[in-house]
C-alpha positions, -999 to +999 in steps of 0.1 A: +170+251+281+146+225+294+127+197+277+094+210+289+101+243+271+107+224+239+075+205+244+056+237+247+073+251+216+064+221+196+028+219+209+021+256+201+037+253+167+015+223+159-018+236+173-013+273+166-030+284+198-018+288+234-051+276+248-052+243+229-015+237+236-020+242+273-049+217+273-028+192+255+001+196+279-022+198+310-008+232+319-022+266+324-021+291+295+002+315+314+026+286+322+029+277+285+033+314+275+061+318+302+079+287+289+078+300+253+091+334+265+119+319+285+129+298+255+129+328+232+150+347+256+176+319+259+177+314+221+177+352+215+151+347+188+114+353+185+097+319+177+062+331+172+042+360+158+012+366+181-020+377+165-058+376+168-059+344+149-034+326+171+003+319+171+023+316+138+059+306+135+085+332+126+112+323+100+134+315+130+107+294+146+102+274+113+140+268+111+144+257+147+112+236+150+127+204+134+157+206+157+134+208+187+114+178+175+146+158+170+157+167+206+124+155+220+125+124+199+160+116+211+149+121+247+119+098+242+142+072+225+165+073+256+135+067+279+122+039+257+157+022+257+158+024+295+124+008+297+134-020+273+165-027+294+142-034+323+123-059+302+090-042+309+062-028+288+042-007+312+021+025+311-013+035+297-023+038+261-053+058+250-065+039+219-090+053+195-113+029+176-137+035+148-166+016+133-177-016+149-154-040+168-154-065+140-139-039+116-109-033+139-108-068+154-108-050+187-116-080+209-087-100+194-063-071+197-072-065+234-072-101+243-037-106+228-024-074+243-036-084+278-020-118+275+013-106+261+017-074+281-002-076+314+013-044+328+001-023+298-032-005+304-053+003+274-082+029+275-104+024+244-123+055+231-147+053+202-142+081+177-154+093+143-127+085+118-114+120+111-115+129+148-094+098+156-067+110+132-068+146+145-066+134+181-035+113+174-019+141+155-026+165+183-015+141+211-050+136+226-048+099+217-017+078+218-028+056+189-059+048+169-075+028+142-084+051+113-097+047+078-095+074+051-071+095+032-057+120+058-020+122+061+004+143+082+042+142+085+040+137+123+016+107+120+029+072+111+004+047+096+004+009+095-020-002+067-042-031+078-070-036+053-088-022+022-124-012+029-152-010+002-183+011+006-216+007-013-247+029-017-277+013+001-314+021+001-344+009+022-356-025+009-390-010+004-375+016-021-354-009-041-379-014-069-387+022-072-351+032-074-338+003-094-334+024-126-329+058-109-301+081-121-279+102-098-303+132-099-330+110-085-308+094-059-296+128-047-332+140-043-338+113-017-330+119+020-294+110+027-281+098+060-247+114+064-220+112+091-204+143+107-183+164+083-150+153+100-156+116+091-143+096+062-179+085+053-187+122+048-156+128+027-164+098+005-200+108+000-190+144-008-165+132-035-192+109-049-217+137-052-191+159-068-182+132-093-218+130-105-225+167-103-252+164-077-259+179-043-282+162-018-306+187-002-322+166+025-299+151+051-300+132+084-268+129+105-257+098+123-222+089+136-222+051+138-225+025+111-250+003+130-272+034+135-269+042+098-279+007+088-309+008+112-321+041+098-318+029+062-337-003+071-364+019+088-369+039+056-353+071+067-330+075+037-301+065+015-265+061+028-230+047+022-223+015+041-193-008+043-198-037+018-197-064+045-225-048+064-245-039+033-243-074+019-253-090+053-282-066+058-293-071+022-294-109+027-318-104+057-340-082+035-336-051+056-319-029+029-309-031-007-276-023-024-282+003-052-261+003-084-225-009-088-208+021-072-178+011-050-157+035-030-126+024-011-105+035+019-076+020+038-079+009+074-047+017+093-032+017+128-018+052+135+004+069+161+027+099+162+059+091+144+081+104+171+067+078+195+074+047+174+103+036+197+082+038+229+077+002+242+039+006+248+033+019+212+056-006+197+040-035+217+005-025+206+015-020+170+031-055+170-001-070+184-022-053+158+002-065+130-002-101+143-040-099+145-043-085+109-030-105+080-006-086+057-025-064+032-028-080-002-005-053-017+022-062+007+018-099-001+021-092-038+053-073-032+068-104-017+058-126-046 
């Protein structure tokens, strides 16, 4: 059997569709299908059940998948070790980032990466939080910053910081809404992020906890845009506490109530790639730029 056959097996198993697996592997759909068929013939076992909804693993496929993943991980580790023997960190990293550059300390990360690893190329792509996680999980990004509660066995996460979110309203509405209850707040227009985002998940949990459902919504996918829309009197929103406090000082918006929601900012990558020099180098840079989370510091006390 060949490594490329195992890569196709793992990709189809993870994505559940030949089309998406072919896109991820940069192959044609017939090529991926042929590789799966050849692997099944060699193993004398059907790995997938093919249906209208996609490709699902057979019992044999579920049993053999971890073995295939270990073989690929071992091959990647061999390549990584060979690269380290040459003393080089080269290649291209597709790095997803979320929020504003201050949140992820992106300028400091890139500056240090360029200084320490001049042969490492980094392509930065801005993503919505949930999309960043999904693209790392599916191999469309090599690594990413992410905040939220999503987890997956294939994704490793380095916790960086704890984020707090507050409910904010236009400054002109502050007096009117000062004593409002959640029914009244839910009746106001809400500025929401796309459903795949952590902002959206936090807001949805908040509404459910108070038994309310907002009926008038505007969608925006960036915190700076959200802040501007709130300041312009478009609606109510969740905003990171640092931004909310700064904008409130300038008189553009007002923080409503004492509600605080939290999420963890992390650096994520596929677990099987943790020994790759490029991933390891960038992870080390991020770790150096961010101080240890308070929970980690407490654990050392």
